[in-house]
C-alpha positions as CSV (number, residue, x, y, z in Angstrom):
1,Y,-5.3,4.4,8.8
2,K,-7.4,7.5,9.6
3,G,-5.3,10.1,11.2
4,C,-2.0,8.5,10.2
5,I,0.6,10.4,8.3
6,F,2.6,8.4,5.8
7,H,5.9,9.3,4.1
8,L,6.5,7.7,0.7
9,R,9.5,7.5,-1.5
10,V,8.8,7.5,-5.2
11,T,11.7,6.5,-7.4
12,F,11.5,7.1,-11.2
13,P,13.3,4.7,-13.5
14,S,15.2,6.3,-16.4
15,S,12.6,5.0,-18.8
16,Y,9.6,6.7,-17.0
17,P,6.8,7.0,-18.1
18,E,7.1,3.8,-20.0
19,L,8.0,2.0,-16.8
20,A,6.2,2.6,-13.5
21,P,7.8,4.5,-10.7
22,E,8.6,2.4,-7.6
23,C,6.7,3.5,-4.5
24,R,7.8,2.6,-1.0
25,F,6.4,3.6,2.4
26,M,9.1,5.1,4.5
27,T,6.7,5.1,7.5
28,N,5.9,1.7,9.2
29,I,2.6,0.3,7.9
30,L,0.7,-2.9,8.5
31,H,-1.3,-3.6,5.3
32,M,-1.9,-6.6,3.2
33,N,-0.8,-4.7,0.1
34,A,2.5,-3.5,1.7
35,G,5.6,-5.5,2.5
36,G,7.7,-5.2,5.6
37,N,10.3,-3.1,3.7
38,G,7.6,-0.7,2.6
39,T,7.1,-1.9,-0.9
40,V,3.5,-1.8,-2.2
41,K,1.8,-4.2,-4.6
42,L,-0.8,-2.4,-6.7
43,K,-2.8,-3.1,-9.8
44,V,-1.9,0.2,-11.3
45,V,1.8,-0.6,-11.1
46,E,1.4,-4.1,-12.5
47,Q,-0.7,-2.8,-15.4
48,W,1.4,0.4,-15.9
49,H,1.4,2.2,-19.3
50,S,2.9,5.5,-20.4
51,E,-0.4,7.4,-20.2
52,L,-0.6,6.9,-16.4
53,T,0.9,9.5,-14.1
54,V,2.2,9.9,-10.6
55,R,-1.2,11.3,-9.7
56,D,-2.7,7.9,-10.8
57,L,-0.2,6.1,-8.5
58,L,-0.9,8.3,-5.5
59,V,-4.7,8.0,-6.0
60,A,-4.2,4.2,-6.1
61,I,-2.3,4.3,-2.8
62,V,-5.0,6.3,-1.1
63,S,-7.6,3.9,-2.5
64,M,-5.5,0.9,-1.2
65,L,-5.6,2.4,2.3
66,V,-9.4,2.7,2.2
67,H,-10.1,-0.5,0.2
68,P,-7.4,-3.2,0.6
69,D,-7.1,-5.4,-2.4
70,P,-7.0,-9.1,-1.6
71,S,-5.9,-9.9,-5.2
72,Y,-2.5,-8.0,-4.8
73,V,-1.2,-9.3,-1.5
74,L,2.3,-9.0,0.1
75,D,1.2,-10.0,3.6
76,E,-0.6,-13.3,3.3
77,D,-1.3,-13.7,7.0
78,L,-2.9,-10.3,7.2
79,A,-4.9,-11.0,4.0
80,T,-6.2,-14.2,5.5
81,L,-7.3,-12.4,8.6
82,F,-9.0,-9.7,6.5
83,K,-10.9,-12.4,4.6
84,T,-11.9,-14.5,7.6
85,H,-12.1,-12.2,10.6
86,R,-12.5,-8.6,9.3
87,E,-13.1,-7.0,12.7
88,Q,-10.0,-8.7,14.2
89,H,-8.0,-7.5,11.2
90,D,-9.2,-4.0,11.6
91,Q,-8.4,-4.0,15.3
92,T,-4.9,-5.5,14.7
93,V,-4.1,-2.8,12.2
94,R,-5.5,0.0,14.4
95,E,-3.4,-1.1,17.4
96,Y,-0.2,-1.5,15.2
97,M,-0.7,1.9,13.6
98,D,-1.5,3.6,17.0
99,R,1.9,2.2,18.3
100,C,3.7,3.4,15.2
101,M,2.2,6.9,15.2
102,S,2.8,7.6,19.0
């Protein structure tokens, strides 16, 4: 994902900060922790509590890009490729992101 620019939409529920904000990629992304509609599945969202902040959410998203989390998967096929053929996974993601960013 190096060199890619991502646009995110963060939507705050009326009961924020008790409930986590919803974060969605508006830019196309191929990632095991992101769905085709841009939704993300993150530990920080699943374990949200009122002491967490938007900064915590954004740090988790950056971390997700650097270190995909096979325990919070939205794209099962990509997660399987990541676990079994890491180099092929990385090449597939690189090619997809190159097409999307050009």
